[in-house]
N, C-alpha and C positions, 0 to 999 in steps of 0.2 A: 159547164159554166167554171168550173176551174181554167180552162184552156183559154175562155175569150179573157177573164181578170188577169192571168198571165200577160195575155197579147197586149191589154191596157195599160199594165206597169212598164211593158217593154218599150209600149211607143213614148210615154211620159217619159222614162228614165232618159231616151234618145231625141232630145232637140235639137234641130237643125243647125247646122253650122254657118254663121253670116259673117262676110267680110267687111268692113266698114269702109265706105268711101271716102277718097282724098282729094286733094286737089294741087297744083305747083304753084310758086308764088310766079308769078311773070318777071318778076323784076331779077329777084335773087335766086330762083329755083328751089326755094324751101317747098318741105310736103306742110300741107296745111291740111287742117280737117275741112270736110266740105262745105260747112255752113260759117267758113270762119269769111271777116268782114274785112280782116286790116292782118299785114302780113306783120309776125312776131318778129321777125329781123329786120327787115329793113323799111318796115311801116307803111309801107304802097296799100293804097285801100282797093280794096278788092269787091268793091260795092258795082261798081260799072262794069265789072266783066260779067259777060253772060255765063250763065253753067250750063253746060250740054244737059242734053234731055237725058234722063237716065230711069230707069226701071227702078222702083224701089221696092224691095220687098219687105213685108210684114215680119221681123222679129218676134219669136213666141217665147217666154221666157221659162225658164225649167220649173214643174211642180214636184214637191214630198211625195214620198211613196205615199198611200194610203193601206192601211192591214183591216181586214175585215176578217171578225170571228163569228161561229157558230154562237148560240146560248149555252149549251152543255159543255161545250171548252170553255167558257168563260166561268160558268158554275165551277167546273173541276180546276181552274188555275186559283178562284178565290177559295175554295174550300183549303189548295195547296196551301196559299199562301196564311190560313188560318191555322193551319195545322203546324207548320212553320214557326210562327209565332207564338203558340202555346208551348211547341218543345222549347224557343229560347227563355221564356216566362221561367219556366218550371227549374232549368237549370241554373236560372241567375236568381231564384228564391233558395234552391238548395246549396250553394255557396256562400249566400248573405249567413253570418253568423248570428247563433240564436241571441237575443238579449232575453234573458231573467231580470226581469221585476220582482225585487223582495219588499215584501210588505215588511214593514215596522211596527211590531205589536206596540197597541198602547199600553202604557202605562197606566196598571192599576193600584189606585191609592188601598191599602190596606189598614186597618185602624188597628194598632198591636196591642192590644191590655196592658195597663201597671203591673208587674209582678208585686205581690202583698206579701212584705218579710215576714217571713216563719222563724222563730226563735228553735235555733237547734239545741239539743242537751250536749254534753260532753261526753263520749264515750263512756260504760262506766269500769273503774279500774279493777284491774286484775286482782285477784287476791290469792297468793300463793298459800296453798292448803301441802302443809310440811306431810311428807310419807309416813307412816307409822313406822319406827324401828321394831326389830324384827324380835319376836318375843324370846326371849331366854330358854334353854331348854334345860330339864333338872337332871340331877345325877345323883344316885345315891351310894354313897362311900361305904367302899367294901374292905375288908381286913388288908391290912399292910400298906393300903392307899397312902398318896403323900400330894401334896398339893402341886410340887413338878410334876410328879408322874402323872396326874389329869392332866393339867394343862397340857403337855407334849401329848397326849394321846388324844384330847380333842383339836390341837393344832392353834391352841391361843395363847396368848402370856400370861404369865403366874401375876403380874401387877393388876391385868383385868379380872381374875377369878378373885383374885384377894379384894381389889375395890368391891366388886357385885356383891359379894358375900360379907363382906364388912369384917374380913378374918384380921387377924394381925397379922403384921410384917413377918415374922418368923415361918406364919401358919402351923403351928404345931397342936393345935388344939381339936383337931378332927377326929372324930369319934363315926365306929361304925353303924352304918344305916343315918347319918346326919344328909340331908336334903341341901345340893349345892347348885345354885344358879349358873349355867355356862353359857355366857355370850357368845353369840356367832363371831365365828373369826374372819378377821378385815384379811382380805386377799392381798398380798404383798408383792412386788414382780421379783423374779430370782433372778440375780444379775448373772452375766454371761460369764464364761469361762474364761479367762485370760490366755492368751496362746503361751505355751512355753518353751521355750528353745530347747533344741537338743544340746547335750556335753559339747557335743564337738561344735556347733553355734554359739554356747556360750563361751568357749575359749578360743574362737575365732573373734568374737565379739572382744573379748580383754584383750587381746593382743597387741601391744604397742606398735605403730609402725610408723614410718617416716618416710617423705618424699626427697631424694637427690637427684639433683639433675647433672649429667656425665660433664665433667670439663678437660680442656686440653691434657692429654698422655694421661688420662687415667684407662685403666684395665678394671675388667670385671673382678680379678685377683685383687688389684689394690683396694679396691672399694669393700669388697668382703673383708679383708686384712685389716681396715680403715673403722668396721665398724665391729671387727669379732664376730660376724656371720659368717655361716658356711656360704661359699660360692653356688652349690647346688640348691642351695636355701632360697637365697636369692634369684637365680633360673627357675625353680617350679614356683616364685611368688609371681613371675613378671613375665610368663610365658617367653624364656629365651631358650631359643636352640643350641647357639652355638657361644663362644668363650669372650665375643666380640660385643662391644656397646658401641653405637655412635654417640659422635658429638652433641650435645643437646638434650642427649634423651631424657623423659624422666624416668627413676625406677623406684622402685618401692623396697625398703629396708627394713624385712619385720626383725624389730630389736627385743621381741618376746622369746627368742630362738636362737640368739647369743649362744656362744659357746660359755661353759661353766668355768669361773673365775677358779684357776689351782689356788691352792694354799687353805689355811684355817677356814672354816665356815665358820661367818659373821653372824654374830647373834643374830636370829630371826625379828624381826620388829612386826609386833600384833597386829592386826589390822583395828581401826576403828571398830566398835560396834553394830553390828547389822540391826535395821530398823525392826519392829514387828512385824511378821508376816503378816497378811491381809487374807482373811478366811472369805471363801468364796462359795463352795456348795459342801454340804446340803445348807438350805437356808435355817436360818435360829429357827427353832422352834419344830423342824420337820417332822413328819411321822411317817414310819416304815412300820410294815405289817407283815405277817409270817410267810407271806408271799414274794418277800425281799431277801434272798440268801446274801446277799452282802451288800454294803455301805462304800460310796465311795466318797473320802474326802477330797478337795482341795483346795490352794490357795495361793496366791501370787508370788511370783519370785522376787528374793531382797537383793537379788544380783549374782555375779558367778561366785559360786564356792571354792575354796582350797582344797587341794587333794584328802586334808585331815579335818573337814568340815563336812555338818550333813546337818538334816532335819532332823530335830527329835519330835515325834507324834504320840502325845498324851491322852488317853481315852479313860474316863472313869465314869463307873457304873453308878451312879447317886442312887440311885433306887435300892440295890444293893446294898451298899453303905458300907463299902471293904477298901476303901481306898483307890489306887489305882490303878484298873483294871487291865490295862497295857499300854507297854512303852517299845516303841522302834524307831530305829533310824532309815532314813532314805534320804539319797540325793535327790529324787524327783521332787516335783511341786503337788502331788498327790500321793493317796493313800487308800488302799484296799480294806476295811475290818472284814478280817475273817468271817467266816461263818460261827466258827467256836464261840463267839462272844454273845451273838445272839440267845439271848435268855429264852429257857425252857419254861417258864411262866406262864399262864395265860393272860395276866396282868398286863399292861404297857412297861417299860422301863426308863427312865431318863437318863440319858449319857451326855455327859458333858467332853468334851474336846480343844485342844489347844496345840499351839506349835512354835516350837522356837530354835532358833540356829546353834546349835553346839560346836565344839573342837574338840580335837582327839588329842590330848596331852600326854599319856601314858599308855601304857600297858601292865594290868596286872599279872599275878602270879602263872595265872592260870593263860594268859595268852589274850585275856579281852581288855577290849578299850576301854580307858578311862575318860569320859568326857565331862567339859564343862560348859558351860553356857558364854555363846558369842554373842548376844544382841539380846534383843528385848523382846518380851514374851507375846505372845498376840492376846487377842479378847477369847474369853470362852464362849464357844457355843455348845446349846443343848439341841438333842434330837431324841425321840422314842423308837423303842423298838419292841414290838409287840412280839412274843412267844409260842410256844404251841397252845394247846386249848383253847377255851371260848373265851373269847375278849368280851369285856365288859358292855352292857348294853344302855343306852340312853334311854331315858323316860321321857318322852314328851311334857 
């Protein structure tokens, strides 16, 4: 069947080839179509010319090829086209951007109730409650007790003891067994001891010095001779190694180390009086017990003392009432009370102490120096020192 169809298609696709019929114009010889009645060139009439007898052959036109498919093949092609279309639609939908439609919420009307005004009371005012004062303790007066000794033992001031017990200012009417009210001591800050310069530092600070700039034609020897200061002293003061100094160099001249002036000694001019020393330690009214073997007194320096000057330290045992208990002379700004001054009694002794600058003016027949005051006396301070035995106890 297939071979018959192919043969039919071959015959249909191969039409016969025909050559068109022509004739010549008898006048001009122009080739014309077979059915032409007049020459297109010379215009001769060709209708009267007899046509030769020719055998005409029918010309068959070409036909388009025909394609025939079986039913299963047609169904398969249809299914293929549908599958291709479905795939194209699927990919077209995937590449199309997704459109998101947002729903706008509908506003809900909320009815807000009107607030009711409520009166607010002011906060209560805080009332300051004063702290109760500490209750004073009581003390029974013992034999040979004094107001100063009791105040020093408890670390309080004499004025507070007299005021609380309505005693006279002299406080000379105490009796054995009398009950006294002892106020609680008020804490006081202890001043820090001031830095004390050594003797060498004090001498260096008191030395008068000037600065000299080396001029043209100056030598170290000429500068030393001009200021009457040893050349070695100038070299030592300025750290010089050689005897030459460059032009324009500043050098320090210690005038305090000049040569002594020959000739009669001039009458020394006494310095102005020194101010009163400022006592530092111990604090006024400090109490020391049997465990304290020594007590250190300290005061602030009033300046650089000369070789014939010193600090006179006075200590008086007011409880023993025997006048000055100790007098000593020192060049430092502190003094350590020897343990021999500690009382041997069980009760506390009140001690006064003060300091004044003195100057040695002469020597007595035994070679001991005679001193005179060279400044103002410091204020008196008091401290208590408990000796051996049992110390008095306070009755709460």
